[in-house]
KENUGU-108145 format. One record per residue (C-alpha): residue number from 1; residue in one letter; x, y, z. Coordinates in steps of 0.001 Angstrom, whole numbers, plus 524288, in hexadecimal, padded with zeros to 5 digits. Example, Ala and Ser with C-alpha at 12.3 -4.5 7.8 and 13.67 -1.06 7.14 Angstrom:
  num  residu     px     py     pz
    1       A  8300C  7EE6C  81E78
    2       S  83566  7FBDC  81BE4
END
This chain:
  num  residu     px     py     pz
    1       A  ACA91  20C55  DBBC4
    2       K  AC320  21573  DC521
    3       P  AB83E  2104D  DCCF0
    4       G  AAA39  211B7  DC51F
    5       F  AB1B0  212F9  DB774
    6       S  AB1E4  2078A  DAF85
    7       P  ABE2B  20359  DA7CA
    8       R  AB71B  20768  D9AA2
    9       I  AB394  214A4  D9F33
   10       M  AC18B  2177C  DA4AA
   11       S  AC6B0  211C4  D974F
   12       T  ABEB5  21BCE  D9124
   13       V  AC31C  226A9  D98C6
   14       R  AD06B  22378  D9722
   15       T  ACF37  22389  D88D3
   16       A  AC858  22FF3  D88D0
   17       A  AD2C4  235E7  D9110
   18       A  ADD75  230EB  D87EC
   19       A  AD6A6  2368C  D7C5B
   20       A  AD53D  243C7  D82F4
   21       L  AE39D  243A3  D8556
   22       A  AE65D  23FD1  D76D7
   23       V  ADE5D  24C06  D72C6
   24       V  AE68D  25437  D7AC5
   25       A  AF2F2  24EAE  D75FD
   26       C  AEDD1  25125  D67D4
   27       V  AE907  25EAD  D694D
   28       S  AF761  2625B  D6FAA
   29       M  AFE19  25C40  D63C6
   30       A  AF4E8  261DE  D5A05
   31       S  AFF24  26CFE  D56B4
   32       V  B08A7  261AA  D538B
   33       F  AFF8E  25996  D4A64
   34       S  AF664  26329  D448D
   35       T  AF76C  26564  D3605
   36       R  AED17  26AAE  D2C89
   37       P  AE326  25F3D  D2AC6
   38       T  ADF5B  25AAB  D1D7A
   39       P  AD2EE  2612C  D183C
   40       L  ACAFD  25546  D1B30
   41       Q  AD227  252A2  D28A7
   42       S  ACEC6  2608F  D2DF0
   43       T  ABFA5  25E0E  D2BA9
   44       V  ABFD9  251DB  D341C
   45       A  AC5DB  25960  D3FAB
   46       R  ABABE  2626D  D3F4E
   47       T  AB0E8  25842  D436C
   48       M  AB94E  253FC  D4ECC
   49       P  AB9E0  2589E  D5CE0
   50       A  AC0BB  26508  D6083
   51       T  ACC1D  25D31  D6627
   52       R  AD301  25781  D5BAF
   53       C  AE157  25567  D5670
   54       H  AE8BF  25799  D4AF1
   55       V  AEF47  24A91  D4A76
   56       A  AFA5D  245B8  D41B3
   57       P  B0067  24DBA  D3678
   58       R  AF410  250E1  D2E08
   59       G  AED2A  24857  D3755
   60       L  ADDC2  2476B  D3754
   61       R  AD763  24FBD  D41C3
   62       M  AD01B  2467F  D4A4E
   63       A  AC9BD  24448  D577D
   64       T  AD1B6  23D91  D6263
   65       T  AC6ED  238FD  D6A38
   66       K  AC1C7  22A99  D6B96
   67       A  AB492  22F16  D6653
   68       R  ABAD7  233BE  D5AAA
   69       G  AC121  225BE  D5770
   70       L  ACDED  2242A  D5FA4
   71       K  ACE65  2180C  D6810
   72       D  AD5C5  21FBE  D72EE
   73       A  AE00C  22990  D74E8
   74       S  AEA50  220AB  D70E2
   75       D  AE573  2213E  D6289
   76       M  AE7A8  22F37  D618C
   77       C  AF513  22EC9  D68B6
   78       S  AF9BE  224CB  D605F
   79       F  AF5A3  22C51  D54C7
   80       M  AFC7F  23872  D5969
   81       N  B0933  2314E  D5C2A
   82       C  B09B5  22C2C  D4DFD
   83       R  B1511  23250  D471F
   84       S  B1509  229A5  D3AF7
   85       P  B0D61  22FC8  D3052
   86       F  B08A9  2225E  D2D18
   87       V  B04F9  21DEC  D39C9
   88       Q  AFEC7  22BE4  D3CB0
   89       S  AF630  22AF1  D3086
   90       Q  AF165  21CFA  D3497
   91       C  AEE9C  222BD  D4251
   92       A  AE74E  22D2B  D3C7B
   93       M  AE018  2246C  D3325
   94       S  ADBF0  21B87  D3E2C
   95       C  AD7B4  22612  D46A6
   96       Y  ACF84  22DBB  D3D35
   97       S  AC8D0  22070  D37E4
   98       S  AC384  21EC9  D4473
   99       V  ABEBD  22C73  D463D
  100       S  AB882  22AA7  D3942
  101       N  AB25D  21F36  D3C66
  102       Q  AABB7  224E5  D48C6
  103       A  AA7F2  230D0  D406B
  104       N  AA00A  227E5  D3733
  105       A  A973D  22593  D42C0
  106       R  A9505  23483  D43E1
  107       P  A9090  23FBD  D3C3A
  108       A  A9AB4  240A7  D30C6
  109       L  AA64B  24B18  D316A
  110       Q  AA0C4  25790  D2C0F
  111       S  AAC11  25FBE  D2657
  112       R  AAFF5  26680  D1967
  113       N  AB351  25934  D1384
  114       N  AADF5  24E75  D1C9E
  115       L  AB8D9  245B3  D16E4
  116       V  AC091  23B99  D1DDD
  117       P  ACE61  23B4E  D1AEC
  118       R  AD89F  232CB  D20F6
  119       A  AE2C3  238B8  D2A09
  120       S  AF06B  23B1E  D2330
  121       S  AFD8F  23BF0  D29FA
  122       N  B066B  244C2  D2286
  123       P  B088F  2537D  D24E5
  124       S  AFD9A  25B16  D1E20
  125       V  B00F6  25E5E  D1055
  126       A  AF9AA  26ABF  D0BC3
  127       A  AF35D  269E2  CFEEE
  128       S  AFAF7  27254  CF5ED
  129       G  AEEF8  2759B  CED10
  130       G  AEA50  28165  CF5B1
  131       D  ADBB6  27EFC  CFB55
  132       Y  ADB05  270AB  CF69D
  133       D  ADB00  266D7  D0185
  134       Y  AE4DB  25DCA  CF998
  135       D  AEE3B  25D8F  CEFA7
  136       V  AE9FA  25071  CEA77
  137       V  ADCAA  24996  CED50
  138       I  ADCB9  23BD5  CE811
  139       I  ACE78  23627  CE47E
  140       G  AD119  226F9  CE6E0
  141       C  AD946  22046  CF09F
  142       G  ADE83  213D1  CE8FA
  143       V  AEC1E  2115D  CE453
  144       G  AEBB4  21C32  CDADA
  145       G  AE7F0  226A2  CE4C9
  146       H  AF0F5  22128  CEE81
  147       G  AFC1C  2223D  CE5E8
  148       A  AF888  2305E  CE24C
  149       A  AF71D  233F5  CF003
  150       L  B0411  22F01  CF432
  151       H  B0B9E  23676  CE9E0
  152       A  B03D2  24204  CEBD5
  153       V  B092B  241E7  CFA4F
  154       S  B1677  24066  CF6D4
  155       Q  B1504  24C71  CEE16
  156       G  B1083  25443  CFA72
  157       L  B01C6  254CA  CF5F7
  158       K  AF693  2555A  D0048
  159       V  AEEA2  24997  CFBCA
  160       G  AE0AE  244B6  CFE6E
  161       V  ADB91  237CA  CF8B4
  162       I  ACC92  234DD  CF860
  163       G  AC825  227B4  CF8CC
  164       G  ACC0F  2229A  D071A
  165       H  AC19F  218C9  D0735
  166       D  AC7FB  21112  CFC6F
  167       V  AD70D  212CF  CFF8C
  168       G  ADF13  20A55  CF4E9
  169       G  AD33D  20A6F  CEB08
  170       T  AD096  1FEEC  CE316
  171       C  ADE9B  1F93D  CE16D
  172       V  AE05E  1F897  CF0B1
  173       N  AD1F0  1F50A  CF457
  174       R  ACBD9  1EE51  CE7B8
  175       G  AD6F2  1EBD1  CDE68
  176       C  AE4A3  1E8B9  CDCFC
  177       V  AE8CF  1E693  CEBE5
  178       P  ADE74  1DDDF  CF12C
  179       S  ADF24  1D688  CE3AD
  180       K  AED95  1D3F3  CE664
  181       A  AEB2C  1CDC9  CF278
  182       L  AE0CD  1C444  CECD2
  183       L  AEBDD  1C20C  CE1D9
  184       A  AF5F5  1BF3B  CEC4B
  185       A  AEDB0  1B442  CF1F2
  186       A  AEA46  1AFAA  CE37B
  187       G  AF8F4  1AF50  CE04B
  188       E  AFBE5  1A6A0  CEC34
  189       L  AF12A  19D39  CE904
  190       H  AF4B3  19C0A  CDA1A
  191       K  B02AE  1983F  CDE4B
  192       L  AFD93  18E1B  CE8F3
  193       K  AF267  188BC  CDF90
  194       S  AFCF3  1857D  CD5B7
  195       K  B01FE  178BD  CD983
  196       D  B0C3D  17843  CCF1B
  197       H  B11B6  1847F  CD2AB
  198       M  B12C2  18195  CE16E
  199       A  B17FE  17446  CDE0B
  200       A  B22FB  179FC  CD5E8
  201       L  B2602  181CD  CE15B
  202       G  B260C  175E5  CEA60
  203       I  B19FB  17A3D  CF206
  204       D  B0E18  1712E  CF493
  205       T  B023D  179BF  CF806
  206       G  AFA10  16FEB  CFB69
  207       A  AEB04  1736E  CFCCA
  208       L  AE928  1823E  CFABD
  209       S  ADEC4  18AC3  CFFE1
  210       F  ADC0A  19954  D02A5
  211       D  AD2EC  1A2B1  D0979
  212       R  ACB85  1AB44  D012C
  213       Q  AC804  1B499  D0C1B
  214       K  AD600  1B588  D10B0
  215       I  AD9AA  1B8D5  D025F
  216       A  ACE98  1C3A0  D016E
  217       D  AD2D2  1C941  D0E90
  218       H  AE0B1  1CA3F  D0A5D
  219       A  ADC18  1D347  CFECF
  220       S  AD31B  1DAD8  D07CE
  221       N  ADE69  1DCC7  D11DF
  222       L  AE846  1E160  D07E6
  223       A  ADF70  1EBCF  D01BC
  224       S  ADC70  1F125  D0FA6
  225       T  AEA9B  1F0DD  D131A
  226       I  AEE59  1F7D5  D05B9
  227       Q  AE31F  2015B  D0862
  228       T  AE7A9  2052F  D1514
  229       N  AF58F  20691  D115D
  230       L  AF1CE  20FEC  D0584
  231       R  AE958  217BA  D0F21
  232       R  AF33E  218A3  D19D3
  233       S  AFE6A  21D04  D0FAD
  234       L  AF5CF  227ED  D0AF5
  235       E  AF2CE  22CFB  D1917
  236       A  B00DF  22B55  D1DA9
  237       L  B0530  2344A  D122C
  238       G  AFA55  23ED2  D1590
  239       V  AF053  23B9E  D0B3D
  240       D  AE210  23ECB  D0FAA
  241       V  AD9EA  23232  D0BBC
  242       I  ACC75  236CF  D0A33
  243       Y  AC11C  22E38  D0B7D
  244       G  AB630  22EEA  D00E6
  245       K  AB42C  22FF3  CF2AC
  246       G  AB93E  23B69  CEAFC
  247       T  AB0F4  242CA  CE0E3
  248       L  AB6D0  24E6C  CDA0D
  249       V  AB046  25C0B  CDAF3
  250       D  ABA3A  262B2  CD2C0
  251       Q  AC8DA  261C8  CCFA5
  252       N  ACC7A  264F9  CDD2B
  253       T  AC0AD  2601A  CE569
  254       V  ABD56  25240  CE910
  255       E  AB1B0  24FCA  CF0B8
  256       V  AB22A  24322  CF9B3
  257       G  AA736  23A92  CFED1
  258       L  AA431  22C80  D0116
  259       P  A96B7  22661  CFE54
  260       G  A905F  2238D  D0B96
  261       R  A9A0A  22C32  D13A7
  262       V  A9346  238DC  D166D
  263       D  AA05D  23C0C  D1F0C
  264       I  AA954  23BDB  D136D
  265       E  AA647  24752  D0ACA
  266       G  AAD52  253E2  D065B
  267       K  AB6BE  25985  CFCC9
  268       V  AC552  25AC2  CFBA3
  269       T  ACCBF  26354  CF2BB
  270       A  AD97C  25FFE  CEC04
  271       K  AE34F  26727  CE1C6
  272       N  AE3AA  25988  CDAAC
  273       I  ADA2A  24DEF  CD9CF
  274       I  ADE53  24086  CD631
  275       I  AD2ED  23695  CD30C
  276       A  AD794  22874  CD672
  277       T  ACA93  221A6  CD734
  278       G  ACE03  214C5  CD153
  279       S  AC4A3  20B61  CCB2C
  280       V  ABA9E  20097  CCE07
  281       P  AB8AB  1F3AD  CC6AF
  282       A  AB253  1F576  CB931
  283       V  AA70E  1EC57  CB622
  284       P  AA1D1  1E9CD  CA8D6
  285       P  A9447  1EB3C  CA524
  286       G  A8BA2  1E012  CA70A
  287       I  A91AB  1DBBC  CB381
  288       E  A8C26  1DED1  CC079
  289       I  A95B7  1DDE5  CCC0F
  290       D  A8DCB  1D801  CD86D
  291       N  A9997  1D5B6  CE10F
  292       D  A9575  1C7D0  CE2F6
  293       R  A97A5  1BFC8  CD76A
  294       V  A9BE2  1CAF9  CCE38
  295       F  AA54A  1D368  CD2DC
  296       T  AB1D3  1DB25  CCF27
  297       S  ABFC1  1DAE4  CD5A5
  298       D  ABBD2  1E499  CE0A9
  299       K  AB314  1D7E1  CE5A9
  300       A  ABD3A  1CD94  CE13F
  301       L  AC7AF  1D2E3  CE925
  302       K  ABF25  1D098  CF631
  303       L  AC07D  1C13E  CF2D9
  304       E  AB3C9  1BEB2  CF95C
  305       S  AB0C9  1B1E0  CF337
  306       L  AB6EC  1A8F9  CE86A
  307       P  AAD39  1A514  CDD55
  308       E  AB0B3  19861  CD6C4
  309       W  AAFD7  19E59  CC9DA
  310       I  AB272  1ACED  CC60B
  311       A  AB205  1B4A4  CB985
  312       I  ABA05  1BFEF  CB934
  313       I  AB76C  1CA58  CAF76
  314       G  AC33E  1D0A0  CAA28
  315       S  AD131  1CB59  CA9E3
  316       G  AD994  1D6D4  CAC76
  317       Y  AE15E  1D990  CB844
  318       I  AD592  1D7C7  CC092
  319       G  ACFC2  1CC33  CBA38
  320       L  ADD1B  1C504  CB9D7
  321       E  AE02C  1C77F  CC806
  322       F  AD397  1C276  CCDD1
  323       A  AD3ED  1B63E  CC4E6
  324       D  AE16A  1B417  CCBB1
  325       V  ADB40  1B60B  CD888
  326       Y  ACF98  1AD53  CD5DE
  327       T  AD5F9  1A1AD  CCF37
  328       A  ADF6C  1A122  CDA88
  329       L  AD49C  1A0E4  CE386
  330       G  ACDF6  194E8  CDB2E
  331       V  AC38E  19CA9  CD40F
  332       Q  AC111  19966  CC65D
  333       V  AC276  1A624  CBDE3
  334       T  ABD2B  1AA0B  CB067
  335       L  AC3A2  1B6B4  CAA60
  336       I  AB984  1BE1A  CA109
  337       E  AC0CE  1C7D2  C9823
  338       A  ABA73  1D08B  C8E22
  339       M  AC7F9  1D1A3  C866C
  340       P  ACC5A  1C788  C7D9C
  341       T  AD81B  1C32A  C8653
  342       L  AD9AB  1C239  C947E
  343       M  AE0FA  1CD5D  C9B6F
  344       P  ADF6B  1D81E  C914D
  345       G  AE96C  1E26A  C9204
  346       F  AF3FC  1D878  C95A3
  347       D  AFFC8  1D724  C8D08
  348       A  AFB56  1CB14  C83CA
  349       E  B06C6  1C284  C86E4
  350       I  B05E7  1C3FA  C9513
  351       R  AF74D  1C2C1  C9525
  352       R  AF96A  1B552  C8DE5
  353       L  B01F7  1B079  C98D6
  354       A  AF951  1B617  CA3F5
  355       Q  AECCE  1AEE5  C9D84
  356       R  AF50D  1A1F1  C9D19
  357       V  AF976  1A3A3  CAA64
  358       L  AEE4F  1AA4B  CB20A
  359       V  AE2D8  1A513  CAA63
  360       D  AE507  19919  CA109
  361       G  AEEC4  1935F  CAC29
  362       R  AE3E6  19435  CB68A
  363       K  AD94A  18989  CB60D
  364       S  AD08E  191CB  CBD68
  365       V  ACF9F  19D00  CB345
  366       D  AC90C  19E7F  CA648
  367       Y  AC55E  1A9F8  C9E65
  368       H  ABCEA  1B0C4  C93B9
  369       T  AC1E1  1BBF5  C8B9A
  370       N  ABB62  1C478  C8248
  371       V  AAEF2  1C496  C88AF
  372       F  AA6F5  1CD90  C911C
  373       A  AA036  1CA94  C9D50
  374       T  A934D  1D11C  C98BF
  375       R  A89CB  1CBE7  CA321
  376       V  A8E41  1C70F  CB073
  377       T  A827D  1C19E  CB8DB
  378       P  A8261  1BBD5  CC6C5
  379       T  A79F8  1AF89  CC54D
  380       T  A7000  1AAAF  CCF37
  381       F  A78C3  19E86  CD1DC
  382       G  A837C  1A676  CD7D1
  383       G  A8C49  1A7D9  CCB89
  384       V  A8E93  1B1DD  CC0E8
  385       E  A8B2A  1B0C0  CB31F
  386       I  A9436  1B875  CA8D7
  387       E  A9033  1BB93  C9AE4
  388       L  A9C63  1BB49  C91DB
  389       T  A99C2  1C3A5  C85F5
  390       D  AA437  1C251  C79B7
  391       A  AAC40  1CF7E  C7A0B
  392       T  AACD4  1CE78  C6B06
  393       S  A9F54  1C960  C66A1
  394       R  A97A5  1CE37  C72B3
  395       E  A9081  1C193  C7381
  396       V  A8EB2  1BA64  C8045
  397       K  A9839  1AF4E  C7FF7
  398       D  A96D9  1A8C3  C8BE7
  399       V  A90F3  1A93F  C99FD
  400       L  A98BC  1A56B  CA5E8
  401       E  A9373  1A23A  CB39D
  402       V  A9DE2  1A456  CBF0F
  403       D  A9D2D  1A610  CCDB0
  404       A  AA0FF  1B4B3  CCD14
  405       V  AA709  1BEEF  CC40E
  406       M  AB143  1C925  CC7A7
  407       V  AB1D3  1D50C  CBDB5
  408       A  ABFB9  1D97F  CBA6E
  409       T  ABD5C  1E182  CAEF3
  410       G  AC51B  1ED3D  CB2DB
  411       R  AC230  1F9DF  CBB91
  412       R  ABC54  2072B  CB860
  413       P  ABFDC  2139B  CBF19
  414       Y  AB894  21893  CCB64
  415       T  AB633  22623  CC6C8
  416       E  AA82D  22793  CC87B
  417       G  AA343  231E1  CD2CE
  418       L  AB0AF  23965  CD142
  419       G  AAA09  24662  CCD0E
  420       L  AB27A  24762  CC1AE
  421       Q  AA703  24E5C  CBA6B
  422       N  AA986  25A06  CC3C7
  423       L  AB7CA  25AB5  CBD18
  424       N  AB11C  2596F  CAFB5
  425       V  AB6C2  24CA8  CADEC
  426       D  AB109  240FD  CA5C8
  427       L  AB586  232F6  CA805
  428       L  ABAF1  22B51  C9DA6
  429       R  AB599  21E1A  C97C2
  430       G  AB681  214EC  CA3B7
  431       G  AB4EB  21FE5  CAEB2
  432       F  AC33A  223AD  CAD84
  433       I  AC770  230E9  CB0D2
  434       P  ACE4F  238AB  CA5D8
  435       V  ADCD0  23C33  CA8BB
  436       N  AE912  23FA5  CA1AC
  437       D  AF5C6  239CB  CA377
  438       K  AF919  2418C  CB09F
  439       M  AEB52  23BAA  CB623
  440       Q  AE59A  2492F  CB4ED
  441       V  AD6FA  24899  CB37D
  442       T  AD17A  24EBB  CA6FF
  443       D  AC3AF  253DC  CA507
  444       K  ABA32  25084  C998C
  445       D  ABF2F  25D12  C92A7
  446       G  ACD3E  25771  C936B
  447       N  AD265  26169  C9D8E
  448       V  ADCA6  25C32  CA7AC
  449       M  ADA2B  25E05  CB553
  450       E  AE6CC  26135  CBACA
  451       N  AE435  25D73  CC8C8
  452       V  ADA61  2528C  CC7F3
  453       F  AE014  24409  CC435
  454       A  ADADA  23656  CC3CD
  455       I  AE397  22A50  CC4FC
  456       G  AE1A2  21BB2  CC4AD
  457       D  AD5CC  2137D  CC08D
  458       A  ACE53  220A1  CC077
  459       N  AD600  22486  CB2DF
  460       G  AD701  216E3  CADE3
  461       K  AE4DE  2191F  CA80A
  462       Y  AEA7B  20CBE  CAF1B
  463       M  AE0DF  2060F  CB8E9
  464       L  AEB15  200EA  CC1F7
  465       A  AEDB7  204DF  CD0E2
  466       H  AFBFB  20885  CCEB2
  467       A  AF87E  20FDC  CC23F
  468       A  AEF01  218C4  CCB2A
  469       S  AFA29  21AAF  CD51F
  470       A  B0459  21EC0  CC9C4
  471       Q  AF9E8  2283D  CC3F7
  472       G  AF6D4  22D63  CD0D9
  473       I  B054B  230CB  CD38D
  474       S  B058E  23692  CC584
  475       A  AFA0A  23F80  CC8F6
  476       I  B01E5  2449E  CD4FB
  477       E  B0D24  246C0  CCCF4
  478       N  B0581  24F04  CC3EA
  479       I  AFFED  255D9  CCEE3
  480       Q  B0C78  25A17  CD2EB
  481       G  B105D  25FC2  CC53A
  482       R  B18A9  253C1  CC1B9
  483       E  B12E1  24E16  CB4EB
  484       N  B10B0  23FC2  CB5A4
  485       V  B09EC  23657  CACE5
  486       V  B08DF  2279D  CB036
  487       N  B0DB1  21E97  CA568
  488       H  B0342  212DF  CA6A4
  489       R  B0B2E  20AD7  C9DF2
  490       N  B1606  20A22  CA874
  491       V  B0B94  205F9  CB2FE
  492       P  B0C70  1F7B6  CB55A
  493       A  B00E0  1EF34  CB818
  494       A  AFF01  1E142  CBD30
  495       C  AF5EA  1D60C  CBF02
  496       F  AF7CE  1CE07  CCB59
  497       T  AF4AD  1C0A4  CC69B
  498       H  AFD6C  1B4F1  CC922
  499       P  B05C6  1B6A9  CC1DE
  500       E  B0583  1C633  CC211
  501       I  B045C  1CDB1  CB3D4
  502       S  B09BD  1DB27  CB277
  503       F  B0D03  1E51A  CA7E0
  504       V  B1099  1F22A  CA4CA
  505       G  B103E  1FACC  C988A
  506       V  B0AC9  1F50B  C8C74
  507       D  B0908  1E7BC  C86A0
  508       E  B0F01  1E2B1  C7A74
  509       E  B03EF  1E4E1  C721D
  510       T  B0322  1F2F2  C760E
  511       A  B1138  1F530  C7477
  512       R  B11D8  1F001  C66B4
  513       K  B064A  1F7F4  C6339
  514       E  B0C10  20434  C6887
  515       A  B18E8  20177  C62C1
  516       E  B12F7  2004A  C54C4
  517       E  B0B9C  20C89  C55B7
  518       G  B1858  21358  C5ACD
  519       G  B217A  20D8D  C50A0
  520       Y  B2A09  2048D  C58D4
  521       S  B2517  1F77F  C576B
  522       D  B3149  1F061  C551A
  523       K  B369D  1F699  C6349
  524       I  B2D20  1EE24  C6AF4
  525       G  B3388  1E326  C727E
  526       I  B2D55  1D90E  C7B1D
  527       A  B34AB  1D0DF  C85ED
  528       K  B2F20  1C601  C8C81
  529       V  B340D  1BE4E  C984C
  530       S  B2DCB  1B21D  C9F76
  531       F  B2CA1  1AFCD  CADEA
  532       K  B3095  1A1D7  CAA8F
  533       G  B3EF5  1A5F3  CAA12
  534       N  B3F20  1AD59  CB64F
  535       S  B45B6  1A6C8  CC274
  536       K  B3D34  1AD86  CCD03
  537       A  B3012  1A93A  CC5D0
  538       L  B34BF  19BEA  CC322
  539       A  B386A  19AB6  CD22A
  540       M  B2B1B  19EE6  CD552
  541       K  B24B1  1950A  CCB35
  542       E  B1E60  1A19B  CC44F
  543       P  B2375  1A08B  CB64E
  544       D  B1722  1A589  CB05E
  545       G  B1A54  1B2E9  CAC00
  546       L  B1E31  1BBCA  CA0AF
  547       A  B2487  1C95A  C9FF7
  548       K  B22DA  1D106  C92C2
  549       M  B2865  1DE65  C9031
  550       I  B25A2  1E736  C8436
  551       Y  B3036  1F094  C8176
  552       R  B367C  1F960  C76CF
  553       K  B43CF  1F3A0  C71F2
  554       D  B48EE  200BC  C6EDF
  555       S  B46B2  208CD  C7B50
  556       G  B45C4  1FD13  C84C5
  557       E  B3954  2034F  C8A00
  558       I  B2FA6  1F9A6  C9089
  559       L  B2201  1FA7C  C8A8E
  560       G  B1BE5  1F096  C9276
  561       M  B1DE9  1E53A  C9BB4
  562       H  B14C0  1DA47  C9ECB
  563       I  B1859  1CF4D  CA8A3
  564       M  B0FD0  1C37B  CAD5C
  565       G  B168C  1BB0A  CB81E
  566       I  B198E  1BBE4  CC6D9
  567       H  B1B06  1C916  CCC61
  568       S  B1840  1CF6D  CBFC5
  569       A  B1063  1D9EB  CC626
  570       D  B1D7F  1DE2E  CCE72
  571       L  B27E3  1DBD4  CC24C
  572       I  B1F01  1E510  CB876
  573       H  B23EE  1F130  CC0CB
  574       E  B322F  1EF38  CBBE0
  575       A  B2CAF  1F226  CAE0A
  576       S  B235C  1FC9D  CB19E
  577       N  B2CF7  2052F  CBA1D
  578       A  B3707  203BF  CAE9D
  579       M  B2CB1  2081A  CA4EF
  580       T  B2A13  21482  CACD3
  581       A  B3880  21746  CAF07
  582       G  B3AC6  2169F  CA17C
  583       Q  B44B2  20B1A  CA321
  584       T  B46D4  20325  C9693
  585       L  B4B5B  1F573  C944C
  586       Y  B58F5  1FB12  C9245
  587       E  B59B9  1FD7D  CA18A
  588       L  B5076  1F390  CA67F
  589       R  B5831  1E7CB  CA019
  590       M  B64BC  1EB7B  CA854
  591       M  B5CA7  1EB65  CB587
  592       V  B5F91  1DFE8  CBE51
  593       H  B54CA  1D7C2  CC444
  594       A  B56E8  1CE31  CD039
  595       H  B5893  1BFA7  CCD7B
  596       P  B4FCF  1B7B4  CCEDE
  597       T  B439C  1C047  CCE17
  598       V  B372A  1C0C2  CC632
  599       A  B3C75  1CE9E  CC272
  600       E  B46C6  1C832  CB91A
  601       V  B3BB4  1C5B4  CAF2D
  602       L  B3C9B  1D534  CACE8
  603       D  B4B19  1D45A  CACC2
  604       E  B4A49  1CAE8  CA1A8
  605       L  B3F73  1D1E5  C9B40
  606       F  B48A6  1DE33  C9B43
  607       K  B53B8  1D703  C967E
  608       H  B4BA7  1D01B  C8AB4
  609       A  B4728  1DB9E  C84FE
  610       Q  B4D84  1DDBB  C76FE
  611       L  B5276  1EC06  C7636
  612       E  B57C8  1F2B8  C6B04
  613       H  B63F2  1F8DB  C7259
  614       V  B6D83  1F4CC  C7D40
  615       T  B6B3A  200E3  C8433
  616       N  B6049  20A8F  C8519
  617       P  B61FA  212A6  C798A
  618       A  B590A  21E04  C7DEA
  619       P  B5887  21F67  C8C91
  620       A  B5000  22B64  C8BF8
  621       M  B45B6  2236E  C8479
  622       A  B441B  21A29  C8FE2
  623       I  B41B5  22524  C9A2B
  624       S  B3879  22D8C  C90DA
END
């Protein structure tokens, strides 16, 4: 250090000098890395100093000085040296995030759009639709929007996704992903708490305890990890992830803003628009959510506390899974169901088995069916009073007082404030967006909008995350002129209790009804296989399970499959994929399954089918 200058001052001087050298290096390389910026990125550049860089393919124009967010020149040098598109996108994301944070403390960015996209890493793909900013803009960044975006990029389309503040949507942040983390812990606890089960395996578990906060942290960390992975996958492929909430102005224009953020506002245009806004928990009349003692799955996933006794209103997927979690954690659970039986919508035979194992077989679970929770009121003594009204007579039947209430009565589409009235679209009952089989939105006069699509929970056709993704891919196929329609009967579903429940296609009651109407009642066949005869299930001491298949005896077509048992959520895909591919039991019964595996349950099931012919009499029928 020079006399009279402190080490801190000299460090600052060295950093400034290094940053200046980096700026010179960036300018000299501009001709190498410069590409046409995205319509949203170019507006940011005009707010930065005159000396700036066109960094990375399709990279965000940004300031390189310490004052604009970089710690020192090495940040920019590291960014410039990145050659991997994935690593490059992460450098851009990190640098721009720092710039954005600094910008929040200064006047908002002034531009045509004032929108904040994430940097993307692929070479610029010009929109093919003339003067539009994008070939496809997707409103919503959940699993459905993500699937649509990835498929659109694979087709060479320029894509923007609006909703970057909630990448992953409900499934990743408040639904199926964090709930599986809780269920993973619950599954281990169920095993360890079953002394007979562990003793049969020669294991003495002794005293058992768990850390509620660590279980909650696992769920939170998993959601955060998956959200980051989804965002990075989009950015690495060159998708512009735009922060904000989208509102339709017309069939080609979306206005973007975010409540409380004056720096996020503007418009983008697109040749095609896909609405993928997902859903939120549905709450019946008479129930007020206070997120303390009365809450939905959104709050329950945080696992902030464990009440001694909780009532769960609803016994579908969500209710059953949380009952599984709470009972594993030592909470007394009461299920309240409006339908005459628990688990409405499940095949009757599977439902009875599930109730025997998951409800009747657990001392900490009881239930009330055919009743409405017409009034839910927190009491002054720290509990919650629930008025139960008979669903048939409409008379008050009982009053329960529990410690907490979780509402699991399904979900409703998040379609408010989308500006659909600007497109002459009226929402259907329940708030769903009307679409045709190609996912194209129809207006209130019945006219099809060729370039506006709605997928996932927003249209209500099948409210599952993977169904939304399938619909998104289908929408892109239709945009590309390749007609595509999702057969929702071939989309599998699963409930991740212990043991799991899964199904695809129709249940026995529906199959017989359709057969009677179609004049082929005598062609319906039923095959069943118990897990009690499976070597792998017996080795794991997991014999509770049943696989059931509904099929046509003449064509060998699988009409439906329903499984309850260990790994059933994985097993179901063999049936769903066979149904989609048009494979029949004539082919499937000749397939080979490894021994010993749980998959042999399906091998037996296929071979148990009583078919009318030795070989497939009509191959064309199987693939039609």
